[in-house]
C-alpha positions as CSV (number, residue, x, y, z in Angstrom):
1,M,61.1,-41.8,-45.8
2,L,61.0,-38.1,-45.4
3,N,57.2,-38.0,-45.7
4,Q,56.9,-40.7,-43.0
5,L,59.2,-38.7,-40.7
6,R,57.0,-35.6,-41.2
7,R,53.8,-37.6,-40.4
8,D,55.4,-39.0,-37.3
9,L,56.5,-35.6,-36.2
10,I,53.1,-34.1,-36.7
11,L,51.3,-37.0,-34.9
12,G,53.8,-36.7,-32.1
13,A,53.2,-33.0,-31.8
14,E,49.4,-33.4,-31.9
15,S,49.5,-36.1,-29.2
16,A,51.7,-33.9,-27.0
17,I,49.5,-30.9,-27.4
18,V,46.3,-32.9,-26.7
19,S,47.9,-34.5,-23.6
20,S,49.0,-31.1,-22.3
21,W,45.3,-29.9,-22.3
22,R,43.8,-33.2,-21.1
23,P,42.7,-32.8,-17.4
24,S,44.1,-35.0,-14.8
25,P,41.8,-37.5,-12.9
26,D,41.7,-35.1,-9.9
27,E,40.6,-32.3,-12.1
28,I,37.9,-34.4,-13.7
29,L,36.6,-35.4,-10.3
30,S,36.5,-31.8,-9.2
31,A,34.6,-30.7,-12.3
32,E,32.0,-33.5,-11.8
33,K,31.4,-32.4,-8.2
34,K,31.1,-28.8,-9.3
35,A,28.5,-29.8,-12.0
36,E,26.5,-31.8,-9.5
37,S,26.5,-28.9,-7.2
38,I,25.2,-26.6,-9.9
39,I,22.5,-29.0,-10.9
40,D,21.4,-29.6,-7.3
41,S,21.1,-25.8,-6.8
42,C,18.8,-25.5,-9.9
43,P,15.2,-24.8,-9.1
44,A,14.1,-27.9,-11.1
45,I,12.2,-30.5,-9.0
46,A,14.3,-33.0,-7.2
47,A,12.8,-36.2,-8.6
48,K,10.9,-37.5,-11.5
49,N,7.1,-37.8,-11.3
50,P,6.3,-41.3,-12.6
51,A,2.9,-41.3,-10.8
52,R,1.4,-38.6,-12.9
53,S,-1.8,-39.6,-14.7
54,Y,-1.9,-38.5,-18.3
55,G,-5.0,-37.0,-19.8
56,P,-6.1,-35.6,-23.2
57,I,-3.8,-32.9,-24.6
58,N,-4.8,-29.5,-25.8
59,I,-4.3,-28.0,-29.3
60,S,-2.6,-24.6,-29.7
61,V,-2.4,-22.7,-33.0
62,Y,0.0,-20.0,-34.2
63,A,-1.6,-17.3,-36.4
64,N,-0.5,-14.1,-37.9
65,S,-3.8,-12.9,-39.4
66,A,-7.2,-12.3,-38.0
67,E,-8.8,-14.6,-40.6
68,V,-6.7,-17.5,-39.6
69,A,-7.0,-16.7,-35.9
70,V,-10.8,-16.7,-36.0
71,A,-10.8,-19.9,-38.1
72,A,-8.6,-21.6,-35.6
73,L,-10.8,-20.6,-32.7
74,D,-14.0,-21.6,-34.6
75,A,-12.4,-25.0,-35.4
76,G,-12.0,-25.5,-31.6
77,C,-8.4,-25.0,-30.8
78,D,-7.8,-24.5,-27.1
79,R,-5.1,-21.8,-27.3
80,L,-4.1,-19.2,-29.8
81,Y,-0.8,-17.5,-30.2
82,F,-1.5,-14.4,-32.2
83,E,1.5,-12.6,-33.9
84,P,-0.2,-10.2,-36.3
85,G,1.5,-9.0,-39.5
86,T,1.3,-5.5,-40.8
87,H,0.9,-3.5,-44.0
88,S,3.4,-0.9,-42.7
89,K,7.1,-1.8,-42.2
90,A,9.9,-0.1,-40.4
91,C,11.9,-0.8,-43.6
92,Q,15.5,0.3,-43.9
93,C,16.4,-1.8,-47.0
94,R,19.8,-0.7,-48.3
95,T,19.7,2.5,-46.2
96,T,21.2,3.6,-43.0
97,T,18.7,6.4,-42.4
98,I,16.6,6.6,-39.2
99,V,13.1,5.3,-39.8
100,S,10.5,8.0,-39.2
101,Q,7.7,7.6,-36.6
102,G,5.2,7.3,-39.4
103,T,6.5,3.9,-40.4
104,D,6.3,2.5,-36.8
105,P,4.4,-0.8,-37.2
106,F,3.4,-1.0,-33.5
107,P,0.1,0.9,-33.6
108,E,-1.1,-1.5,-36.4
109,I,0.0,-4.6,-34.4
110,C,-1.6,-3.3,-31.2
111,G,-4.8,-2.5,-33.1
112,K,-5.1,-6.0,-34.5
113,V,-4.6,-7.6,-31.1
114,E,-7.3,-5.4,-29.6
115,D,-9.7,-6.0,-32.5
116,L,-9.3,-9.8,-32.1
117,L,-10.0,-9.7,-28.4
118,V,-13.1,-7.6,-28.9
119,L,-14.3,-9.9,-31.7
120,M,-13.8,-13.0,-29.5
121,A,-15.0,-11.5,-26.3
122,G,-16.7,-14.1,-24.1
123,S,-14.8,-17.0,-25.6
124,R,-13.4,-19.5,-23.2
125,Q,-10.5,-20.2,-25.4
126,Q,-7.1,-18.7,-24.5
127,I,-5.7,-15.9,-26.7
128,F,-2.0,-15.1,-26.2
129,W,-0.2,-12.3,-27.8
130,K,3.0,-13.7,-29.4
131,W,5.8,-11.1,-29.4
132,P,8.5,-11.2,-32.1
133,S,11.3,-13.7,-31.5
134,I,13.8,-10.8,-31.4
135,P,11.9,-7.6,-30.5
136,D,13.6,-4.2,-30.4
137,R,13.5,-2.0,-27.4
138,N,10.9,0.3,-28.9
139,F,8.5,-2.6,-29.3
140,I,9.1,-3.9,-25.8
141,D,8.6,-0.5,-24.2
142,Q,5.4,0.2,-26.1
143,S,4.1,-3.3,-25.4
144,L,4.7,-2.9,-21.6
145,E,2.7,0.3,-21.7
146,I,-0.5,-1.3,-23.0
147,L,-0.4,-4.7,-21.3
148,S,-2.6,-3.5,-18.4
149,E,-5.3,-2.4,-20.9
150,L,-5.0,-5.7,-22.8
151,Q,-5.5,-7.6,-19.6
152,K,-8.7,-5.8,-19.0
153,T,-9.8,-6.5,-22.6
154,G,-9.3,-10.2,-22.1
155,I,-5.8,-11.2,-23.2
156,S,-4.8,-14.5,-21.6
157,G,-1.1,-13.7,-21.6
158,I,1.9,-13.3,-23.9
159,M,4.5,-15.6,-25.5
160,V,8.2,-14.6,-25.6
161,D,11.3,-16.3,-26.8
162,S,13.7,-14.8,-24.3
163,A,14.2,-15.7,-20.6
164,G,15.5,-12.2,-19.8
165,L,12.4,-10.6,-21.4
166,A,10.1,-13.1,-19.6
167,A,11.7,-12.1,-16.2
168,E,11.3,-8.4,-17.0
169,V,7.6,-8.8,-17.8
170,R,7.1,-11.0,-14.8
171,R,8.5,-8.3,-12.5
172,L,6.1,-5.7,-13.9
173,F,3.1,-8.0,-14.3
174,P,3.3,-10.8,-11.6
175,A,-0.2,-12.2,-12.4
176,L,0.3,-12.3,-16.2
177,R,0.6,-15.7,-17.9
178,I,3.8,-15.9,-19.9
179,C,4.5,-18.8,-22.3
180,G,8.0,-19.6,-23.4
181,G,8.4,-20.0,-27.2
182,A,10.6,-22.4,-29.2
183,G,13.3,-19.7,-29.3
184,L,14.2,-20.5,-25.7
185,N,15.6,-23.8,-27.1
186,I,14.8,-25.9,-24.1
187,F,16.6,-29.2,-24.4
188,N,16.4,-30.7,-20.9
189,H,14.6,-30.6,-17.6
190,V,17.3,-28.5,-15.9
191,A,16.8,-25.7,-18.4
192,A,13.0,-26.0,-18.1
193,G,13.2,-26.0,-14.3
194,S,15.2,-22.8,-14.3
195,L,12.0,-21.0,-15.7
196,P,9.4,-21.9,-13.0
197,G,7.5,-18.7,-13.5
198,L,6.3,-19.6,-17.0
199,F,2.8,-20.8,-17.7
200,S,4.1,-23.2,-20.5
201,I,7.2,-23.9,-22.4
202,T,7.5,-25.0,-26.1
203,L,10.3,-27.6,-26.2
204,S,13.0,-27.4,-28.8
205,P,11.9,-28.7,-32.2
206,E,15.2,-30.5,-32.4
207,L,14.3,-33.0,-29.7
208,S,13.7,-36.6,-30.5
209,N,10.8,-38.6,-29.1
210,D,13.0,-40.1,-26.4
211,D,14.3,-36.6,-25.5
212,I,10.8,-35.2,-25.2
213,A,9.7,-38.1,-23.0
214,A,12.8,-37.6,-20.8
215,V,12.0,-33.9,-20.3
216,A,8.2,-34.4,-19.8
217,T,8.8,-37.0,-17.1
218,W,10.0,-34.2,-14.8
219,F,6.7,-32.3,-15.1
220,C,5.0,-31.6,-11.8
221,P,1.8,-29.5,-11.6
222,G,2.4,-26.3,-9.8
223,K,6.2,-26.7,-9.7
224,T,7.2,-26.7,-13.4
225,P,5.7,-25.1,-16.5
226,A,3.5,-27.3,-18.8
227,F,5.3,-28.6,-21.8
228,E,4.2,-28.1,-25.4
229,V,5.5,-29.5,-28.7
230,I,5.1,-28.1,-32.2
231,V,3.7,-30.9,-34.3
232,Q,2.7,-29.3,-37.6
233,G,4.1,-26.4,-39.8
234,N,7.1,-25.1,-41.6
235,L,9.6,-24.6,-38.8
236,E,11.7,-21.5,-38.8
237,V,15.3,-22.3,-39.5
238,L,16.9,-18.9,-39.9
239,N,16.2,-15.3,-38.7
240,S,18.3,-12.7,-40.5
241,R,18.6,-9.0,-40.2
242,D,19.3,-8.9,-43.9
243,C,16.4,-8.1,-46.2
244,I,16.4,-10.7,-48.9
245,P,14.1,-8.9,-51.3
246,A,16.4,-5.9,-51.3
247,G,19.2,-8.0,-52.7
248,M,17.3,-9.8,-55.4
249,P,18.3,-9.2,-59.0
250,N,16.0,-6.7,-60.7
251,G,14.4,-6.0,-57.4
252,N,13.3,-2.5,-56.3
253,G,15.7,-2.5,-53.4
254,S,13.0,-2.8,-50.8
255,C,10.5,-5.2,-49.2
256,D,7.7,-2.6,-49.0
257,R,5.8,-4.2,-51.9
258,L,5.7,-7.7,-50.5
259,S,2.2,-8.9,-49.6
260,E,1.4,-11.2,-46.7
261,R,-1.1,-12.9,-49.1
262,H,1.5,-13.9,-51.7
263,F,4.0,-16.7,-51.3
264,Q,7.7,-16.0,-51.2
265,G,10.4,-18.7,-51.3
266,L,14.1,-19.5,-52.0
267,Q,14.9,-22.4,-54.2
268,D,18.1,-24.3,-53.7
269,S,20.2,-26.3,-56.2
270,T,18.2,-29.5,-55.5
271,G,14.9,-27.8,-56.3
272,R,13.6,-27.6,-52.8
273,V,11.8,-24.3,-51.9
274,F,12.2,-22.7,-48.5
275,P,9.4,-20.3,-47.7
276,F,10.4,-16.9,-46.2
277,Y,8.7,-13.8,-45.0
278,V,9.9,-10.3,-44.0
279,D,8.5,-9.1,-40.6
280,P,7.4,-5.5,-39.8
281,W,11.0,-4.7,-38.8
282,C,12.5,-5.7,-42.1
283,Q,14.0,-9.0,-40.7
284,T,13.9,-12.1,-42.9
285,H,12.6,-15.4,-41.5
286,I,13.4,-18.5,-43.6
287,C,11.4,-21.7,-42.9
288,N,12.0,-25.3,-43.6
289,S,11.0,-26.6,-47.1
290,S,8.8,-29.3,-45.6
291,E,6.3,-29.2,-42.8
292,I,7.0,-31.1,-39.6
293,C,4.1,-33.6,-39.1
294,L,3.7,-35.7,-35.9
295,I,0.1,-36.6,-36.2
296,D,0.9,-40.4,-36.1
297,S,3.0,-39.8,-32.9
298,I,0.2,-38.3,-30.8
299,P,-0.2,-41.4,-28.6
300,G,3.5,-41.3,-27.7
301,L,3.3,-37.6,-26.9
302,I,0.3,-38.1,-24.7
303,N,2.1,-41.0,-22.9
304,S,5.2,-38.9,-22.4
305,G,3.3,-36.3,-20.5
306,I,3.1,-33.4,-23.0
307,S,0.3,-31.0,-22.0
308,S,-0.4,-29.6,-25.5
309,V,0.6,-29.8,-29.2
310,A,0.9,-26.8,-31.5
311,I,0.1,-26.2,-35.1
312,D,2.0,-23.4,-36.7
313,A,-0.5,-21.8,-39.2
314,R,1.3,-18.5,-39.7
315,H,1.2,-17.5,-43.4
316,K,-1.4,-20.2,-44.0
317,T,-5.1,-20.0,-45.0
318,P,-8.3,-20.3,-42.9
319,A,-9.1,-23.5,-44.7
320,Y,-5.7,-25.0,-43.8
321,V,-6.0,-24.3,-40.1
322,K,-9.6,-25.6,-39.9
323,E,-8.6,-28.9,-41.5
324,M,-5.5,-29.3,-39.4
325,V,-7.2,-28.6,-36.1
326,S,-9.9,-31.2,-37.1
327,L,-7.3,-33.8,-38.1
328,Y,-5.3,-33.4,-34.9
329,R,-8.4,-33.4,-32.8
330,E,-9.4,-36.7,-34.4
331,A,-5.8,-38.1,-33.8
332,I,-6.2,-37.2,-30.1
333,R,-9.6,-38.9,-30.0
334,R,-8.1,-42.1,-31.5
335,S,-5.2,-42.0,-29.1
336,I,-7.5,-42.8,-26.2
337,D,-7.6,-46.4,-27.3
338,P,-4.6,-46.7,-29.7
339,L,-4.6,-49.7,-32.1
340,G,-1.2,-49.0,-33.8
341,Q,0.3,-46.8,-36.4
342,E,-2.0,-48.1,-39.1
343,Q,-5.0,-46.3,-37.6
344,F,-3.3,-42.9,-38.4
345,I,-2.5,-43.6,-42.1
346,D,-5.7,-41.9,-43.4
347,L,-4.9,-38.8,-41.2
348,L,-1.3,-38.7,-42.3
349,T,-2.5,-38.9,-46.0
350,A,-4.9,-36.0,-45.4
351,V,-2.2,-33.9,-43.7
352,K,0.2,-34.5,-46.6
353,K,-2.3,-33.3,-49.1
354,I,-2.5,-29.8,-47.6
355,S,1.1,-29.4,-46.3
356,L,3.4,-27.0,-48.0
357,G,6.4,-28.8,-49.4
358,G,5.5,-32.2,-48.1
359,I,6.0,-33.6,-44.6
360,T,8.9,-34.7,-42.4
361,S,9.2,-36.0,-38.8
362,A,12.4,-33.8,-38.6
363,S,14.5,-34.7,-35.5
364,F,11.6,-36.4,-33.8
365,R,12.7,-39.8,-35.2
366,G,16.4,-38.8,-35.7
367,N,16.0,-37.5,-39.2
368,L,17.7,-34.3,-40.5
369,V,15.4,-31.3,-41.2
C-alpha cells in the first residue's frame, strides 16, 4: 500500500512537471509560424526541381599519399581530394611544452601538394587540397598565404569541414572552388541551401537512401552546390585530441615512431578491429571497423540526382584504389540500363575481397554502423 502511494505520488508529480512545461496551443502555433519564417528566409531554392535530367555521376577519391593519389588519377577518377600525411609531427604526447618550429608539419604538407600538382601538370582531372577536419590557426594562416601560388600551379580548389572556414576563404579568394566535406554534417536541403557559395557538398554519411533522395531533389544547377556521397571506405567515427599510442601499455609515450605504412587498430571485446591513425598534429582519428559499400546502390544514387560518389582511399594501397575505381566505374556503366540488384553481385563480391574489415551499408539502408 505504501509503495503504491509512493508510485502514485511520483507519477502525479511527473505529470504535473511535464504539464507545466508543455506549451499551449497558441504557443505551438506561434513557434510553427516562426519556423516557417526562418525556413522561407533561408537562401535555399524555393521549390523542388523534378524536371532535372540525371546524367552519369563522377568518381572522387580521397588520398593521403602521393602513391595512392597518382594511382587514383591513373585509374581514371574525376576528382581527387589530397590530404597528405607527414613524417614530422607536432607531437606533444604526455607533455605541455610548446612545440618548436622545427616540428611544424606544414612545410612538408605544402611540399607534397606542390609536388603532386607539378607531377600531374596538364591533367584534366580535378585536384583539391583537403584541409584537416579541425585545423589549427597556424595551419589556416600558412595555408591562406600560399593559396594564390597553388592556384597558379594548378590546384582546382580546397575541401574544408567548417562553414565558417569556408566563408573566410571565400572572402579572400572569391574565385576559388571550395568543397564542403562530410564534417559539415549536412542532413537536409535547408542546411545545404545555406551554403550556396560551395562548389560541392558531401552529404552526411548517416543519411539513408530516402534521405539522400529528398536532399538531392532540391539540387538546381547554378543555385545550389552539387551533392556527393561517400560510397566506399572506413568512415571516421571519432576524432580525439588524445594521443592513443601515448597511453598504450609498454608504449614509449609518443606517436613519433608510428608509420603511415603500418596498420594500427583498436580491438573491442567482440573482436572487431577499428583502424586508427594519428595526424601530424597528434590528434587520433578512429574509423569504423567495416567499410561502407554502396556499389549495388549506384542506380538509386544516380536517380536521386547525386552528382558524384566518393571512395575514401586514405591509408590504403595503390592497388586498392585502382581496383575500387575500376569496380565503381563498371557499376556506373551498368547503371545506364539497370537489370536489378543481381547484376551487381559480382562487383559486390570483388569489393568485399579487398575491403578492410568487411563491408556494411551503414545507415544507407537503416543499419547501425
